[in-house]
Every structure is written in C-alpha cells, then in structure tokens.
Residue, then its C-alpha position, 0 to 999 in steps of 0.5 A: x470471476x468478477x474482479x475490481x481494482x481500486x486506486x489510492x495514493x500513499x505518502x512517504x516522508x522519507x526514502x524507502x525500499x521494499x522487496x521487489x523494488x530495484x532500489x531506494x525510492x525517494x520520499x513523495x506520493x505514490x499511486x497504489x492499486x489494489x486488485x480484488x476478486x469477488x468471493x462467491x457466497x450466498x449470504x453476503x458480498x465479499x472480496x479477496x485481495x489478489x494483488x497490491x501494486x505500487x507505481x514508482x516513477x523515476x527518470x521518465x520510467x514508470x515501474x509497477x511493483x507487486x508488494x506485500x500489503x503487510x510490508x507496505x503497512x510496516x513501511x508506512x509505520x516506520x515512515x510515521x515514526x520520528x527520525x532516529x526512533x528505532x522502537x517499533x510502534x505498539x499499535x498501528x499509527x492513525x496516519x497509516x490507517x487513514x492513508x492506507x485504505x485497501x478496500x473500496x468504500x461503498x457509496 
C-alpha cells in the first residue's frame, strides 16, 4: 500500500497539554507529521490519515507523540482565544484553519 508523510509546523502562544504527552509543553513552534495511506478507488485519488505525530523537544530529548487530530484542532482553538475567555468558539478560528493543514497541497 502506498503511503506518504507530510510535515508542517504548529504554533502555540501559551503552554498546552494533550493526551499522550508526559507533561505540559511550553509555548512555541512544534513540528507536525501527518502519515496517510492511499485508498484504492477507481474514479479518483484519495488518501486516509493513519497518524498525526507531534514532535516535542525538551532538554535535548525529542519526543514523538501520536495525537488525535481533533484534539489538536481543539487545543489550537483554545490557544487562539484571548486569555481568560472560557467560552468555546462557535466556529473554527481562521488562525487554526490556516495553521493546521493536515493534507498535502498539490503542485
């Protein structure tokens, strides 16, 4: 089966934590890898996500954490809200959509 991996970065303005992480990660830029496999169809090319991996570097150690894509989108949406705003956004923020590109762009 054909597979591909795309790489991007995500930016957090505040510390964050998601399931699978050992602790709270500081604000900053993080490398994101999305692994996909090709779905066999006769009419069009299609890819299915198999893993989303966040790379966390701390004290000279690099940790690769497999995360839920929806949890990442939610964490980025929380990070985009102003400090002290506990109201969940009614729509995905533009920053989250622009920042989190989980599919490869075609040339």
